[in-house]
C-alpha positions in Angstrom: -38.2 30.7 -0.2 -35.1 30.4 1.8 -36.6 27.0 2.9 -36.8 25.7 -0.6 -33.3 27.2 -1.5 -32.1 25.2 1.4 -33.6 22.0 0.7 -32.6 22.3 -2.8 -29.0 23.1 -1.8 -28.8 19.9 0.6 -30.5 17.7 -1.9 -28.0 19.0 -4.6 -24.9 18.3 -1.9 -25.9 15.1 -1.3 -26.3 14.3 -5.3 -22.8 15.8 -5.9 -21.1 13.6 -2.9 -23.2 10.6 -3.8 -21.5 10.8 -7.4 -18.2 11.5 -6.7 -18.2 8.4 -4.5 -18.9 6.1 -7.4 -16.6 3.9 -8.4 -14.5 4.7 -5.7 -13.1 1.9 -3.5 -12.8 3.1 0.0 -9.3 3.2 1.5 -8.0 0.5 4.6 -9.3 1.7 8.0 -7.4 4.5 10.0 -8.7 2.7 13.7 -6.9 -0.8 13.5 -9.9 -2.4 13.7 -10.3 -5.1 11.0 -13.1 -5.5 8.6 -15.6 -8.4 8.8 -13.2 -10.5 6.2 -10.1 -12.0 7.4 -6.6 -11.4 5.3 -7.0 -12.5 1.6 -4.2 -12.6 -0.3 -5.3 -12.2 -3.8 -7.9 -9.7 -2.7 -4.8 -7.8 -0.6 -2.9 -7.6 -3.7 -5.8 -5.9 -5.5 -6.4 -3.6 -2.6 -3.0 -1.6 -2.4 -3.1 2.4 -1.3 -0.4 4.6 -2.2 -0.5 8.2 -2.0 -4.5 8.3 -2.3 -4.4 6.0 -5.1 -5.6 2.5 -5.3 -3.0 -0.2 -6.7 -2.8 -3.7 -7.5 0.9 -5.2 -6.9 2.6 -5.7 -9.2 2.4 -2.3 -11.3 4.8 0.2 -13.0 5.7 3.4 -12.4 3.6 4.1 -15.6 0.4 2.8 -14.3 0.8 5.2 -11.2 1.1 8.4 -13.1 3.3 11.1 -14.7 4.0 12.9 -11.1 6.0 10.0 -9.9 9.8 9.1 -10.7 12.4 6.7 -9.9 15.2 7.8 -7.9 18.6 7.7 -10.1 20.4 6.0 -7.3 19.9 2.1 -7.3 21.2 -1.2 -6.2 20.7 -4.3 -8.2 21.4 -8.1 -8.2 22.3 -8.6 -11.7 22.2 -12.5 -11.1 18.6 -12.0 -10.5 17.7 -9.0 -12.5 16.1 -7.3 -9.4 16.6 -3.3 -8.7 16.1 -1.4 -5.5 15.5 2.1 -5.7 13.0 4.2 -4.6 9.8 6.4 -6.0 10.0 9.9 -5.8 7.0 13.0 -6.2 7.9 16.8 -6.6 11.3 15.6 -5.8 10.8 13.9 -2.3 11.5 10.1 -1.8 8.2 8.8 -0.8 8.6 5.2 -0.6 11.1 2.4 -1.6 10.7 -0.2 -4.4 11.6 -3.4 -5.5 11.4 -3.9 -9.4 11.8 -7.3 -11.2 13.6 -8.3 -14.8 16.0 -5.2 -15.1 19.0 -4.3 -13.9 20.3 -0.2 -12.8 21.3 0.1 -16.7 17.9 -0.6 -17.9 15.1 0.1 -15.3 12.5 2.5 -16.4 8.8 3.6 -15.7 7.8 0.5 -17.6 9.5 -1.8 -15.2 7.8 -4.2 -13.0 7.3 -3.3 -9.1 7.1 -6.2 -7.2 7.8 -4.6 -3.8 6.9 -1.7 -1.9 8.0 -0.6 1.8 8.1 2.3 3.9 8.6 3.8 7.2 6.3 6.3 9.0 7.7 9.9 8.3 6.5 13.2 9.8 8.4 15.0 7.0 6.6 13.6 4.1 3.3 11.4 5.1 2.3 9.6 2.5 -0.8 7.0 2.6 0.4 3.7 2.1 -1.5 0.6 3.1 -2.9 -2.7 2.1 -6.1 -4.5 2.6 -6.8 -3.6 6.1 -2.9 -2.7 7.3 -2.2 1.3 7.2 0.9 2.7 8.0 0.5 4.8 10.9 -2.5 2.8 11.6 -3.0 1.8 15.8 -3.7 -1.7 16.0 -3.6 -4.2 18.9 -2.1 -7.6 18.8 -5.6 -9.0 19.0 -6.6 -6.5 16.0 -3.8 -8.4 14.3 -4.7 -11.9 15.3 -8.4 -11.2 14.0 -7.4 -10.1 11.0 -5.3 -13.2 10.3 -7.5 -15.7 11.2 -5.5 -18.6 10.7 -2.9 -17.5 13.3 -0.1 -20.2 11.8 -0.4 -17.7 8.6 1.3 -14.9 10.6 4.4 -14.6 12.4 5.7 -13.0 15.7 8.9 -11.4 14.8 10.9 -9.2 17.7 9.1 -6.0 16.6 6.7 -6.6 14.0 4.5 -9.5 12.3 5.0 -11.2 9.1 2.4 -12.6 6.7 4.2 -15.0 4.1 1.9 -17.0 1.4 5.2 -18.5 -0.2 8.5 -17.3 -1.0 8.8 -14.1 -2.2 5.3 -13.0 -1.5 4.7 -11.4 2.2 3.4 -8.8 4.1 5.8 -7.9 6.8 4.9 -4.5 9.4 6.1 -3.4 12.7 4.2 -2.2 15.2 5.8 0.1 17.9 3.8 1.5 20.6 0.6 -0.4 19.1 1.3 1.6 15.5 2.3 0.1 12.7 5.6 2.2 12.0 7.1 0.1 8.9 5.2 -2.0 6.1 6.5 -3.8 3.5 4.7 -6.2 0.7 6.4 -7.9 -1.9 4.4 -10.3 -4.5 7.2 -11.6 -6.7 5.4 -14.6 -8.5 7.4 -16.8 -10.8 5.3 -15.8 -14.2 6.8 -12.1 -14.4 
């Protein structure tokens, strides 16, 4: 009887785990080893992770969820209609955001977010990543160049790297002691 009950519980647990995993995409890798595929811009913009949620860039705060708010403090470039502010959850700032098509006087939860940037934080750790890069991830220079197969597509900067698809479309990240400590993503296409 105990054997049958144990077997039944094991099967039930397996089934529940399988059902809960259906429809969920896997988060980016933790270990710094790139996946089988090299960096693809369009795929990357569909595979951004923020606070445990998969999002696409651009997106709106409304799409992220009700528990998120824009910080009231914002800066803007009135001529380009670009606002720089931060996103908060439970009153804590979690990430910096760049919005387009608005000013400090009219941005709201429906404004289009085209950029995100964040430093690694021990006080309020938030899961943030794009494609195969994750804030806090350990990564070697070899791992970076393996991910960006076309070495001409990745620029080595003083303390990090930048992949630029075009003007206004880039991923930039800082690596200190073999770990990604800053990550910024911007997807500013002209059609917004």
